[in-house]
BAGU-558019 format. One record per residue (C-alpha): residue in three letters; residue number from 1; x, y, z. Coordinates in nm, 3 decimals, decimal comma. Layout:
BAGU-558019
+-----+-----+---------+---------+---------+
:   r :   k :       X :       Y :       Z :
+-----+-----+---------+---------+---------+
: ALA : NUM :       X :       Y :       Z :
...
+-----+-----+---------+---------+---------+
END
This chain:
BAGU-558019
+-----+-----+---------+---------+---------+
:   r :   k :       X :       Y :       Z :
+-----+-----+---------+---------+---------+
: MET :   1 :   0,000 :   0,000 :   0,000 :
: ALA :   2 :   0,281 :   0,236 :   0,092 :
: GLU :   3 :   0,456 :   0,160 :  -0,239 :
: LEU :   4 :   0,139 :   0,244 :  -0,433 :
: GLU :   5 :   0,103 :   0,577 :  -0,254 :
: LYS :   6 :   0,470 :   0,653 :  -0,318 :
: GLU :   7 :   0,424 :   0,580 :  -0,692 :
: ASN :   8 :   0,119 :   0,807 :  -0,709 :
: GLN :   9 :   0,313 :   1,086 :  -0,539 :
: GLU :  10 :   0,594 :   1,050 :  -0,795 :
: LYS :  11 :   0,342 :   1,071 :  -1,081 :
: LYS :  12 :   0,196 :   1,392 :  -0,937 :
: ARG :  13 :   0,542 :   1,548 :  -0,915 :
: ARG :  14 :   0,604 :   1,492 :  -1,288 :
: PRO :  15 :   0,532 :   1,783 :  -1,525 :
: ARG :  16 :   0,185 :   1,779 :  -1,679 :
: LYS :  17 :   0,337 :   1,752 :  -2,026 :
: ASP :  18 :   0,511 :   1,423 :  -1,938 :
: ARG :  19 :   0,195 :   1,281 :  -1,779 :
: ASN :  20 :  -0,012 :   1,371 :  -2,087 :
: GLU :  21 :   0,250 :   1,208 :  -2,311 :
: GLU :  22 :   0,238 :   0,887 :  -2,106 :
: ALA :  23 :  -0,143 :   0,875 :  -2,123 :
: ARG :  24 :  -0,134 :   0,931 :  -2,499 :
: MET :  25 :   0,126 :   0,655 :  -2,547 :
: ASP :  26 :  -0,090 :   0,413 :  -2,345 :
: ARG :  27 :  -0,389 :   0,482 :  -2,572 :
: VAL :  28 :  -0,178 :   0,446 :  -2,887 :
: ALA :  29 :  -0,020 :   0,121 :  -2,764 :
: ASP :  30 :  -0,345 :  -0,068 :  -2,825 :
: GLU :  31 :  -0,346 :  -0,011 :  -3,203 :
: PHE :  32 :   0,026 :  -0,082 :  -3,262 :
: ILE :  33 :   0,221 :  -0,406 :  -3,263 :
: ASP :  34 :   0,595 :  -0,423 :  -3,204 :
: ARG :  35 :   0,859 :  -0,671 :  -3,320 :
: VAL :  36 :   1,199 :  -0,703 :  -3,152 :
: VAL :  37 :   1,442 :  -0,751 :  -3,441 :
: HIS :  38 :   1,774 :  -0,772 :  -3,257 :
: VAL :  39 :   1,915 :  -0,742 :  -2,904 :
: ASN :  40 :   2,287 :  -0,695 :  -2,861 :
: ARG :  41 :   2,509 :  -0,666 :  -2,554 :
: VAL :  42 :   2,735 :  -0,361 :  -2,572 :
: SER :  43 :   3,003 :  -0,225 :  -2,340 :
: LYS :  44 :   3,164 :   0,106 :  -2,257 :
: THR :  45 :   3,520 :   0,113 :  -2,124 :
: VAL :  46 :   3,566 :   0,355 :  -1,834 :
: LYS :  47 :   3,838 :   0,419 :  -1,580 :
: GLY :  48 :   3,717 :   0,144 :  -1,344 :
: GLY :  49 :   3,664 :  -0,120 :  -1,613 :
: LYS :  50 :   3,374 :  -0,195 :  -1,849 :
: ARG :  51 :   3,010 :  -0,102 :  -1,815 :
: PHE :  52 :   2,778 :  -0,344 :  -1,991 :
: ALA :  53 :   2,441 :  -0,255 :  -2,141 :
: PHE :  54 :   2,193 :  -0,392 :  -2,394 :
: ALA :  55 :   2,095 :  -0,241 :  -2,729 :
: ALA :  56 :   1,758 :  -0,326 :  -2,885 :
: LEU :  57 :   1,633 :  -0,276 :  -3,241 :
: VAL :  58 :   1,251 :  -0,264 :  -3,255 :
: VAL :  59 :   1,001 :  -0,227 :  -3,541 :
: VAL :  60 :   0,653 :  -0,087 :  -3,469 :
: GLY :  61 :   0,347 :  -0,073 :  -3,696 :
: ASP :  62 :  -0,032 :  -0,053 :  -3,702 :
: GLN :  63 :  -0,073 :  -0,324 :  -3,975 :
: LYS :  64 :  -0,249 :  -0,063 :  -4,190 :
: GLY :  65 :   0,047 :   0,087 :  -4,375 :
: ARG :  66 :   0,220 :   0,280 :  -4,096 :
: VAL :  67 :   0,556 :   0,154 :  -3,970 :
: GLY :  68 :   0,863 :   0,281 :  -3,786 :
: PHE :  69 :   1,182 :   0,154 :  -3,627 :
: ALA :  70 :   1,421 :   0,267 :  -3,355 :
: HIS :  71 :   1,732 :   0,164 :  -3,167 :
: ALA :  72 :   1,784 :   0,220 :  -2,793 :
: LYS :  73 :   2,024 :   0,117 :  -2,515 :
: SER :  74 :   1,972 :   0,048 :  -2,146 :
: LYS :  75 :   2,123 :  -0,154 :  -1,861 :
: GLU :  76 :   1,834 :  -0,404 :  -1,880 :
: VAL :  77 :   1,680 :  -0,569 :  -2,187 :
: PRO :  78 :   1,313 :  -0,481 :  -2,108 :
: ASP :  79 :   1,406 :  -0,116 :  -2,056 :
: ALA :  80 :   1,597 :  -0,105 :  -2,384 :
: ILE :  81 :   1,300 :  -0,258 :  -2,571 :
: LYS :  82 :   1,057 :  -0,013 :  -2,407 :
: LYS :  83 :   1,272 :   0,289 :  -2,497 :
: ALA :  84 :   1,313 :   0,171 :  -2,857 :
: THR :  85 :   0,938 :   0,103 :  -2,891 :
: GLU :  86 :   0,843 :   0,450 :  -2,767 :
: ARG :  87 :   1,101 :   0,610 :  -2,995 :
: ALA :  88 :   0,976 :   0,409 :  -3,297 :
: ARG :  89 :   0,616 :   0,523 :  -3,239 :
: ARG :  90 :   0,731 :   0,884 :  -3,266 :
: HIS :  91 :   0,895 :   0,826 :  -3,607 :
: LEU :  92 :   0,637 :   0,645 :  -3,820 :
: ILE :  93 :   0,612 :   0,659 :  -4,198 :
: ARG :  94 :   0,305 :   0,583 :  -4,408 :
: VAL :  95 :   0,349 :   0,339 :  -4,696 :
: PRO :  96 :   0,089 :   0,318 :  -4,977 :
: LEU :  97 :  -0,038 :  -0,039 :  -5,023 :
: ARG :  98 :  -0,210 :  -0,194 :  -5,323 :
: GLU :  99 :  -0,547 :  -0,345 :  -5,222 :
: GLY : 100 :  -0,420 :  -0,324 :  -4,863 :
: ARG : 101 :  -0,206 :  -0,636 :  -4,907 :
: THR : 102 :   0,100 :  -0,575 :  -5,130 :
: LEU : 103 :   0,322 :  -0,306 :  -5,287 :
: HIS : 104 :   0,221 :  -0,097 :  -5,586 :
: HIS : 105 :   0,546 :  -0,166 :  -5,775 :
: ASP : 106 :   0,893 :  -0,321 :  -5,741 :
: VAL : 107 :   1,151 :  -0,107 :  -5,563 :
: LEU : 108 :   1,517 :  -0,115 :  -5,462 :
: GLY : 109 :   1,675 :   0,018 :  -5,143 :
: HIS : 110 :   2,018 :   0,035 :  -4,989 :
: PHE : 111 :   2,198 :   0,143 :  -4,675 :
: GLY : 112 :   2,571 :   0,101 :  -4,629 :
: ALA : 113 :   2,667 :  -0,233 :  -4,782 :
: GLY : 114 :   2,310 :  -0,366 :  -4,760 :
: ARG : 115 :   2,093 :  -0,390 :  -5,073 :
: VAL : 116 :   1,730 :  -0,499 :  -5,077 :
: THR : 117 :   1,487 :  -0,574 :  -5,360 :
: LEU : 118 :   1,113 :  -0,564 :  -5,285 :
: ARG : 119 :   0,871 :  -0,707 :  -5,541 :
: THR : 120 :   0,494 :  -0,697 :  -5,558 :
: ALA : 121 :   0,325 :  -1,038 :  -5,547 :
: PRO : 122 :  -0,016 :  -1,190 :  -5,632 :
: ALA : 123 :  -0,264 :  -1,283 :  -5,361 :
: GLY : 124 :  -0,174 :  -1,596 :  -5,166 :
: THR : 125 :   0,203 :  -1,557 :  -5,202 :
: GLY : 126 :   0,261 :  -1,462 :  -4,840 :
: ILE : 127 :   0,567 :  -1,286 :  -4,698 :
: ILE : 128 :   0,882 :  -1,429 :  -4,856 :
: ALA : 129 :   1,159 :  -1,238 :  -4,680 :
: GLY : 130 :   1,442 :  -1,268 :  -4,427 :
: GLY : 131 :   1,402 :  -1,217 :  -4,053 :
: PRO : 132 :   1,456 :  -0,839 :  -4,013 :
: MET : 133 :   1,259 :  -0,758 :  -4,332 :
: ARG : 134 :   0,980 :  -0,997 :  -4,231 :
: ALA : 135 :   0,938 :  -0,805 :  -3,904 :
: VAL : 136 :   0,895 :  -0,479 :  -4,099 :
: PHE : 137 :   0,635 :  -0,629 :  -4,336 :
: GLU : 138 :   0,436 :  -0,794 :  -4,054 :
: ALA : 139 :   0,425 :  -0,469 :  -3,857 :
: MET : 140 :   0,321 :  -0,277 :  -4,169 :
: GLY : 141 :   0,043 :  -0,520 :  -4,260 :
: ILE : 142 :   0,169 :  -0,648 :  -4,597 :
: GLN : 143 :   0,033 :  -0,993 :  -4,680 :
: ASP : 144 :   0,201 :  -1,068 :  -5,014 :
: VAL : 145 :   0,558 :  -0,964 :  -5,098 :
: VAL : 146 :   0,882 :  -1,115 :  -5,225 :
: ALA : 147 :   1,200 :  -0,960 :  -5,084 :
: LYS : 148 :   1,569 :  -1,034 :  -5,127 :
: CYS : 149 :   1,863 :  -0,891 :  -4,933 :
: THR : 150 :   2,217 :  -0,891 :  -5,073 :
: GLY : 151 :   2,544 :  -0,761 :  -4,933 :
: SER : 152 :   2,532 :  -0,692 :  -4,562 :
: SER : 153 :   2,331 :  -0,926 :  -4,340 :
: ASN : 154 :   2,356 :  -0,691 :  -4,041 :
: PRO : 155 :   2,000 :  -0,649 :  -3,901 :
: HIS : 156 :   2,043 :  -0,271 :  -3,866 :
: ASN : 157 :   2,155 :  -0,233 :  -4,228 :
: MET : 158 :   1,876 :  -0,462 :  -4,353 :
: VAL : 159 :   1,604 :  -0,268 :  -4,168 :
: ARG : 160 :   1,741 :   0,071 :  -4,278 :
: ALA : 161 :   1,775 :  -0,049 :  -4,640 :
: THR : 162 :   1,414 :  -0,177 :  -4,629 :
: PHE : 163 :   1,292 :   0,162 :  -4,505 :
: ASP : 164 :   1,496 :   0,333 :  -4,778 :
: ALA : 165 :   1,310 :   0,119 :  -5,033 :
: LEU : 166 :   0,971 :   0,189 :  -4,874 :
: ASP : 167 :   1,042 :   0,563 :  -4,889 :
: GLY : 168 :   1,074 :   0,528 :  -5,267 :
: LEU : 169 :   0,726 :   0,378 :  -5,313 :
: ASN : 170 :   0,464 :   0,580 :  -5,500 :
: SER : 171 :   0,090 :   0,519 :  -5,529 :
: PRO : 172 :  -0,093 :   0,569 :  -5,862 :
: ARG : 173 :  -0,278 :   0,862 :  -5,702 :
: SER : 174 :   0,045 :   1,048 :  -5,617 :
: VAL : 175 :   0,194 :   0,978 :  -5,962 :
: ALA : 176 :  -0,125 :   1,098 :  -6,132 :
: ALA : 177 :  -0,123 :   1,417 :  -5,923 :
: LYS : 178 :   0,239 :   1,493 :  -6,018 :
: ARG : 179 :   0,181 :   1,430 :  -6,389 :
: GLY : 180 :  -0,157 :   1,601 :  -6,409 :
: LYS : 181 :  -0,336 :   1,285 :  -6,523 :
: LYS : 182 :  -0,622 :   1,073 :  -6,396 :
: VAL : 183 :  -0,560 :   0,768 :  -6,176 :
: GLY : 184 :  -0,735 :   0,551 :  -6,437 :
: ASP : 185 :  -0,478 :   0,651 :  -6,700 :
: ILE : 186 :  -0,188 :   0,536 :  -6,480 :
: VAL : 187 :  -0,347 :   0,211 :  -6,359 :
: GLY : 188 :  -0,504 :   0,132 :  -6,697 :
: ARG : 189 :  -0,170 :   0,164 :  -6,873 :
: ARG : 190 :  -0,004 :  -0,070 :  -6,624 :
: ASP : 191 :  -0,279 :  -0,333 :  -6,659 :
: GLY : 192 :  -0,286 :  -0,288 :  -7,037 :
: GLU : 193 :   0,088 :  -0,352 :  -7,067 :
: ALA : 194 :   0,058 :  -0,666 :  -6,853 :
: ALA : 195 :  -0,227 :  -0,795 :  -7,074 :
: ALA : 196 :  -0,031 :  -0,721 :  -7,392 :
: LYS : 197 :   0,269 :  -0,907 :  -7,254 :
: GLU : 198 :   0,055 :  -1,212 :  -7,172 :
: ILE : 199 :  -0,093 :  -1,214 :  -7,526 :
: ALA : 200 :   0,255 :  -1,188 :  -7,680 :
: GLU : 201 :   0,377 :  -1,487 :  -7,478 :
+-----+-----+---------+---------+---------+
END
């Protein structure tokens, strides 16, 4: 009982801004899912020896096209994951999805020595991707995608390269707006070319 009262007193002492932020994060937590991609033990050498800590890489998404990632360190693993999750929720990007299940077009991405290729896939394909990339796609809500990573297999590089590729995605609506055309012209041309290719084969 005394511990509960002490905790309530500490909450009251916090600035109102921090308390409001905590309440907002609790509400938002319900609609987001998080995936721990990698946990690594790190150390810092100081005068008295080495101080060990844990670094966590976390991907967060709402399974409706919004996704983010973050990296955080702490002395304990749960604290590192919590810090990374909160940080990832503050840096989300929105990715346009085709029919709410796959990408609109193929795209390439890179970060450092890591290279990724993301390809759109027909319904029923599922998520064909490596561990770090799979976590990103599951959090984002993609159901059908084929992905390949070459070069670096470092989880941090793979996740950052995947986000670099997702940043390069365009929806037919955005392309039509830039070119001053109708969405039907853009989509119709794509479908028409596919049909012509099938006839030629």
